[in-house]
Every structure is written in C-alpha cells, then in structure tokens.
N, C-alpha and C positions, 0 to 999 in steps of 0.2 A: 486417603483417596488417591487413586492413580491420576497422574497428569498426562496430557497428551503433549506433543511437541508443536501444538498449534499456537498461532499468534493472531489476535483479532483486534480490530478497532473500528470506529465509525468516523466518518467525516460528513459534513454538510457542504453541498456545492451551491454557490451563488446562482440564483435563478437565471440570470442573464447568460450564464456559461453552461447551463445544464445540457443543452443539445450538443454543444461542442465537446464537453467532457465525455458524454456517453459515446459519441462518434469516435473519439480517440481510443477509447477502451474496446470498442467493437472491432477495431482494426489497428491494434497496437503495432508499433514498429518492430520488425524482427529483431533488431539489435537490443531492444528493451527486454524482449522475452529471453534472449540468449544471456544477457547480463544477469537477470534475476536467477536463471538456472545456474549460472556459474557461481553466484553468491550462495547457493545452497537452498534457495527458496523453491518449494514444490507444492503441488496441489493448491495453487493460489486461485481463489474465487473472489469476485466482487458482486454483491447483490445490491439492487437499487430499490428504494422505497421513497418515491417522490424525489426530494432533493437530498435525502439522506442515503449514504452508501455504507455498506457493511463489508469489511475486508477481512479475509481469513486465509492464512497459508500455513504450511508446515515448514519447519526449519529446525535443524539440530543446534544451531548457534546463531541466534538472532543478532547479537551484537556484531559478530564477524560479518554477517550478511549485510547489515546496514553500513558497516565500515566499507565494505566492497562497493556497495551501491553509491556511497558518497564520493568515491574516487572514480566512478565511471563517467566518462565524457558523455556517452549517449544518455545515461540516466539524468545527468545534470541538465542536458538540453531539454529532455522531457519535463523535468521538474520546473524548469524556467517557464514552460508553457502552462503547466497545470497549476502551479502555485498560486496564480492570480485567481483561480477558479474556486479554491477552497476557502470556506469561511474560517477566519481565525489565522493563527500563526502557521507558517510553513518553513520555519527555521529549524533545520535538523540538528543544530547545536543546542537547542532548548529541549526541555522535557516534552513540549508540544512541538510539532503538530501531531505526532502519533502518541496517543495515550492508550496503552494496551488495556484491553478489557480482561477482567478476572474470569478465568474458567471455573464454573461452578458445577459442571457436569461433564462426564466423559464416559462413553461406552466404546470399548475397543472391539 
C-alpha cells in the first residue's frame, strides 16, 4: 500500500481552556506560521470535535521538523502557553505528547 507523507494525531483539551485554545488557533502568531513552514510542515489542518482535536499535516522529514520546532524561541513561547491546556503530557522529550496515528488508507 502507498503511504502519504501525512502525519496525524489527536489531543484532548481541558474544558476550562477550550475557548482560549480555539481563539489562539483562529488567530495564530505570524512567527508560529513562519517557523512551521521553515520546518518543512505544510498543508497543516486542525479539526475540532468538542474537546478533541485532530491534527494533520504533510512533511517530508517529521523528525527534522520537530527538531527545528524544538529549537524555535517563538514555538517554545507558544508551547509554554498551550501546554497547560492539553490533557496529558506535553514533554517533547517523551514519546508523548504526540502519538502518531497509523495511516490505514490513502488515495493520491
């Protein structure tokens, strides 16, 4: 089976931070958008279903992209704000917080 270069995961957001989390993502900082593009992340979408969010983007080298993001001052400032909003771990040195979903279907 062909695989895409998509990367996807889900997170749940704590109810008390839901409005703030959505507001941040409806008007993201320009430097966050620029840093993600520089990291090689493209076609990035986030979908909401209540407090659950589904994240999907395309990237040719996810490990390199995450390494770039981890070194970004702007992204670290953003993550310091949003990390308290996510249920569970937000330590990028652990396997979580991002546990990639397995792609089981792809139509090019």
